[in-house]
C-alpha positions in Angstrom: 130.3 113.5 -172.6 127.8 115.5 -172.6 128.3 119.8 -172.1 126.9 121.6 -169.1 126.5 125.0 -169.4 128.2 127.4 -166.3 125.9 130.2 -166.6 122.4 129.5 -165.0 119.7 131.3 -167.2 118.2 134.1 -166.2 114.3 134.0 -164.7 113.7 137.7 -166.4 112.8 137.9 -170.3 115.8 138.9 -171.9 114.2 142.3 -173.2 113.3 142.6 -169.4 117.2 142.3 -168.6 119.9 145.3 -168.2 122.6 145.7 -170.7 125.9 146.6 -169.2 128.5 148.6 -170.8 130.8 146.1 -171.6 128.3 144.4 -173.5 127.5 147.0 -176.4 130.9 148.2 -179.0 131.9 151.0 -178.6 130.4 152.5 -182.0 127.7 153.0 -179.8 128.6 155.1 -177.8 130.5 157.4 -180.1 129.5 160.9 -180.8 127.8 161.8 -184.3 130.6 164.3 -185.5 128.9 168.1 -186.1 127.7 168.5 -189.6 128.7 172.2 -191.6 126.0 174.1 -191.7 126.3 176.3 -194.8 126.4 180.6 -193.9 124.2 181.9 -196.7 121.0 179.7 -197.3 120.8 179.2 -201.1 118.1 178.9 -203.5 117.0 174.6 -203.1 118.3 172.2 -205.1 114.8 172.0 -207.7 114.9 175.6 -208.2 114.6 175.3 -212.4 112.3 176.1 -215.1 111.2 172.0 -215.1 107.6 171.8 -216.7 105.2 169.6 -213.6 102.2 167.5 -214.4 99.3 168.8 -212.5 99.7 165.4 -210.5 103.7 166.0 -209.7 102.0 169.5 -208.4 99.6 168.0 -206.2 102.5 165.2 -204.6 103.9 168.3 -203.9 101.8 170.4 -202.3 99.8 167.5 -200.6 96.4 168.6 -202.0 94.4 166.0 -204.8 94.6 167.3 -208.6 91.4 168.7 -207.9 92.7 171.4 -206.4 95.5 171.9 -208.6 93.4 172.8 -211.1 91.1 175.1 -209.1 94.2 176.6 -208.9 94.9 176.9 -212.4 91.1 178.3 -213.7 91.2 181.0 -211.0 94.7 182.6 -212.0 96.6 181.3 -208.9 99.3 179.1 -210.5 100.2 179.8 -214.2 100.0 177.0 -216.6 100.2 175.6 -220.4 98.9 173.5 -222.8 101.0 171.4 -224.5 97.8 169.6 -226.8 96.1 168.0 -224.3 98.1 167.6 -221.0 98.2 170.7 -218.5 102.2 171.7 -217.3 103.0 174.2 -214.4 106.7 175.6 -214.4 108.3 175.0 -211.1 109.6 178.4 -211.0 105.8 179.9 -210.6 104.9 177.6 -208.2 107.1 178.1 -206.0 106.2 182.0 -206.6 102.4 181.5 -205.5 103.6 179.5 -202.2 105.9 182.7 -201.3 102.7 184.9 -202.2 104.6 186.7 -205.6 101.5 188.1 -208.0 101.6 185.3 -211.4 101.1 187.8 -214.9 99.8 185.4 -216.7 95.8 184.6 -216.6 96.9 180.8 -216.7 93.9 178.7 -218.6 91.0 179.7 -216.5 89.2 180.0 -219.6 89.9 176.1 -221.0 88.4 172.8 -219.5 90.5 170.4 -218.4 
């Protein structure tokens, strides 16, 4: 007993054949629910006084580690040395990005 397919194969490749609405499931045509936005702008979720390393700040700013060191030396980004490690307070980083002047001299005289 041999089986024969009643449909003839399409001469066009499958990627070029149009898709009819009957071929797709119903969830494809469903519209997403609208997202409810907050009425008031909120503080960023990561606005804390966590301490960041130079590498973490560089990754956040998408610059090199050396650029972060230059910002610290220039006094534009306040930092503290804890042992041999340099740490930057996250709120100081956001203040620098918002254009607020820094009140500490930073590590301008320290070698890194």
